[in-house]
C-alpha positions as CSV (number, residue, x, y, z in Angstrom):
1,M,-1.3,17.5,-2.4
2,A,2.1,17.6,-0.7
3,L,2.9,16.3,2.7
4,D,3.6,18.9,5.3
5,P,6.7,17.9,7.2
6,T,5.6,20.0,10.2
7,M,2.3,18.0,10.5
8,P,2.4,15.2,13.1
9,R,2.3,11.7,11.7
10,P,-0.4,9.2,12.7
11,S,0.9,7.0,15.5
12,G,2.4,3.8,14.3
13,L,2.7,5.0,10.7
14,S,6.2,6.1,10.1
15,T,7.5,7.6,6.9
16,D,11.1,7.4,8.0
17,L,12.5,4.8,5.6
18,A,15.7,4.2,7.6
19,A,13.7,3.4,10.7
20,N,11.6,0.8,8.9
21,E,14.6,-1.1,7.5
22,P,15.4,-4.4,9.3
23,T,18.5,-4.3,11.4
24,A,20.2,-6.9,9.2
25,A,19.9,-4.5,6.3
26,K,21.6,-1.8,8.3
27,A,24.8,-3.9,8.4
28,D,25.6,-3.2,4.8
29,E,24.8,0.6,5.0
30,T,28.4,1.3,3.9
31,T,27.7,-0.3,0.5
32,R,24.3,1.3,0.0
33,A,23.7,4.8,-1.4
34,A,22.0,7.2,1.0
35,F,19.0,9.0,-0.6
36,R,17.4,12.2,0.7
37,Y,13.7,12.7,0.0
38,I,12.9,15.9,-1.8
39,D,9.2,16.7,-2.1
40,R,7.7,17.8,-5.5
41,P,4.5,19.6,-4.7
42,E,3.5,19.7,-8.4
43,C,3.4,15.8,-8.5
44,A,-0.1,14.7,-9.2
45,E,-2.1,12.8,-6.7
46,T,-4.3,10.0,-8.0
47,F,-7.5,8.8,-6.3
48,A,-8.6,5.2,-6.7
49,D,-11.3,3.3,-4.9
50,S,-10.4,-0.2,-6.0
51,I,-7.6,-2.3,-7.4
52,T,-8.7,-4.0,-10.6
53,G,-5.5,-5.9,-11.5
54,I,-2.3,-7.1,-10.0
55,S,0.3,-9.4,-11.6
56,F,3.9,-10.3,-11.3
57,D,5.7,-11.6,-14.4
58,G,9.0,-12.4,-12.8
59,Q,10.5,-9.0,-13.6
60,T,7.8,-6.4,-12.5
61,L,4.9,-6.1,-10.2
62,R,2.0,-4.4,-12.0
63,L,-0.9,-2.8,-10.2
64,E,-3.9,-1.3,-11.8
65,F,-6.0,1.1,-9.7
66,S,-9.4,2.2,-10.8
67,V,-12.2,4.6,-9.9
68,S,-15.9,3.8,-9.9
69,R,-18.6,6.1,-11.3
70,M,-22.3,5.5,-10.8
71,D,-24.7,5.7,-13.8
72,E,-27.7,7.9,-13.6
73,T,-30.3,6.3,-11.2
74,K,-33.8,5.6,-12.5
75,P,-36.8,4.5,-10.5
76,K,-37.4,0.7,-10.3
77,T,-34.1,-0.2,-12.0
78,P,-31.0,-1.7,-10.4
79,L,-28.0,0.5,-9.6
80,T,-25.3,0.3,-12.2
81,G,-22.0,1.9,-12.7
82,R,-18.7,1.9,-14.6
83,R,-15.1,1.4,-13.4
84,Y,-12.3,3.3,-15.1
85,P,-8.6,2.8,-14.9
86,A,-7.0,5.7,-12.9
87,C,-3.4,4.6,-12.6
88,R,-1.1,1.7,-13.6
89,L,1.9,1.3,-11.3
90,V,4.8,-0.9,-12.4
91,L,7.5,-1.8,-9.8
92,P,10.7,-3.7,-10.1
93,P,11.1,-6.7,-7.6
94,A,13.0,-4.7,-5.0
95,A,10.4,-2.0,-4.9
96,A,7.6,-4.6,-4.8
97,V,9.3,-6.2,-1.7
98,D,9.6,-2.8,-0.1
99,L,5.9,-2.2,-0.8
100,M,5.0,-5.5,0.8
101,R,7.1,-4.7,3.9
102,K,5.5,-1.3,4.3
103,M,2.0,-2.7,3.8
104,Q,2.8,-5.2,6.6
105,Q,3.7,-2.3,8.9
106,I,0.5,-0.5,8.0
107,T,-1.5,-3.7,8.6
108,A,0.2,-4.1,12.0
109,A,-0.6,-0.5,12.9
110,L,-4.2,-1.0,11.9
111,V,-4.5,-4.1,14.0
112,Q,-2.9,-2.4,17.0
113,S,-5.2,0.6,16.6
114,G,-8.3,-1.7,16.6
115,Y,-9.3,-0.8,13.0
116,L,-8.6,-4.4,11.9
117,K,-9.0,-7.6,13.9
118,P,-6.8,-10.7,13.3
119,A,-8.9,-13.7,12.3
120,P,-8.6,-16.8,14.5
121,R,-5.7,-18.9,13.5
122,A,-6.4,-22.2,11.8
123,A,-4.3,-25.2,12.7
124,G,-2.3,-26.5,9.8
125,P,0.9,-26.4,7.8
126,N,0.5,-22.6,7.1
127,S,-0.6,-21.6,10.6
128,D,2.0,-18.8,10.6
129,D,-0.2,-16.8,8.2
130,K,-2.4,-14.2,9.9
131,P,-5.6,-13.6,7.9
132,L,-7.4,-10.4,8.7
133,T,-11.1,-9.7,9.0
């Protein structure tokens, strides 16, 4: 499924990469290459309903997404299911940091919209962390 550039974007969720860069990063724009996004409608879209693995080995961030499938239900038996890998995504450190920044922006937009609520801050050495509920 391709994104339609004429469709309005949800408020607070920007896909303009230049707008999401910190101002300090814009200082060295002259040394960075400018990339233009070109959509590929034939690119497959993968559905996943859970993340079954995440690791960083110092060189790459590895994420494994999976999909859950329920087994046939039978009377008076517990529900069971299976989880299958759907996609394994491997990112170099720069892309992993970019993903973290974008997820922080999404988190802030979800908090602002009321979908997530910040948890009460705990006093302590790491009180700058904002856990979410």
